[in-house]
N, C-alpha and C positions, 0 to 999 in steps of 0.2 A: 227305074221307078219314078213315077211322076211326083212332083212336089204337091203338098196339100195347098188348098186355096182358102182364103179368108174373106168374109163379106160382112158388111153392115147393111141394115135395111135402107131402102132408097129414101124413105121418109119416116119421121117420128113426130109426135105432138106431145107437148108438156105444158103444164100450167105454170105461171109465174110463181116464184117462191117455193119451188120444189127441187128435188134432185132428179136429173134425167139419168136413167140406167140405159146405156147404149149396148145392145146385144151384138156380139160378134159371133159368127159361126164359122167353123172350119170343116171342110170336107177333105177326106183323105187322112192318112196317118203320118206321124212324124212330129217331132218337137219343132215349134216355130214361134216367132214373135213378130209383133207389129207395134207401131206407135200410132197414137191418135193426135190429131191437131184440129184446131177450130179456126174458122174465119167467119166474120159477120157478113150477113147480106144486108138486112135492115137492122138487126140486133147489134148492140155494141158491147164489146168486152168491158167489164168493170161497171157497166150500167145495167145491162140486161142479163149477163151471165159472167161467171168467172172463167176466163180462158185459161188454158194450160200454160203456166210459166215454163215448164219443161214438159215436153211431150211424154205422156205416160206410156210405159211399155206394157203391153198385154202379152203374156206368155201362154202358149198352148202346150200341154204335155202330149205325149204320143197319141193316146186314144181319146183325148179331150175334144169335144166338138162344139162347146159353147163357153164363152167368157163374157164379162161385162166391163165396160168402162163407165165412169160416172162424171157428170158435169153439173155443177151448182147453177141453178137458175135463180136470179134475184127477183124479189118482189118490189114493186113501187106503188105509189099512191096516185098515179096519173092515168087518166083514160088515154088509151092509145090503140091503134090497130095492132093486130097480131104481128109479131116480128119473126124474122127467120135468120138462121145461121147454118153453116155447113160444118159437119164433122167429117174429117178425112182419115182414111187409113194411110199411113206413111211408113217408109223404111221397113218393108217386109224382110225378114231373115228366115230362110229355110222354107219359104212358102211364096205363093203368088197371091195377087189381089184379084178377086172375082168382081165384087161390087165394093168400091172403095169410097163412095161419096154418099153421105146421108144428109138430106135437108131437114132441119129441125124447125118446127113452128112453135114459137112460144105464145101460148094463148093468154090474152089479156084477162086479168081478174078484177079490173076496176071499171065501174060504170062511169058514164059521162059526168055525173056530179061528184066523182072521186070517191064514191062508196064502194067497198068490196062487192063483187058480184054476189047476189043472193041476200044482201042485207036490205032491210026496208027502212024508209025514213021514219023517224019517231020510234023505232024499236028500242025497248028498254033492255038493259042487261042486268044480270044479278037476279036474286030471288026476292020474292015478295017479302016485305018487312025489313029488308036490308037498307 
C-alpha cells in the first residue's frame, strides 16, 4: 500500500497585519504528520512575520484530506515593496511530500507617505458633533 502524500500550494498572498492560513492537502489514506518551517526571502522574522519557534506539527487522520497551519503576519507603518518568505513542509511521518515549498508574498498596506492603503489625506474620523 502506497503512503499518502501531503502538499502546500506553490504560492500564497497575504496582507500585512493578518493571519495567513496555510492549506495542506493529503491524497491517499492513512494517519500521517508533517511539520512546517519558515525562512525569509526578503521578509524578516520578527519584523514582517512571527516565525515558528518550534515547528508546528500538523496531523492528518486516516480519511482527512485537508488541514491548516497558521502564520502571524505583522503590520508596520513604513512604505516598502511587497516581501516574500517560504513555508516548507518538513519531517513527514507516515507520508511523502508532493509539493513541499510555498512562496508567500506579504502585500504592503502602507502608502509612500506612510498612510494605510485606502486612507485619504485630511479624512476625519468619528461622527459629526463629536
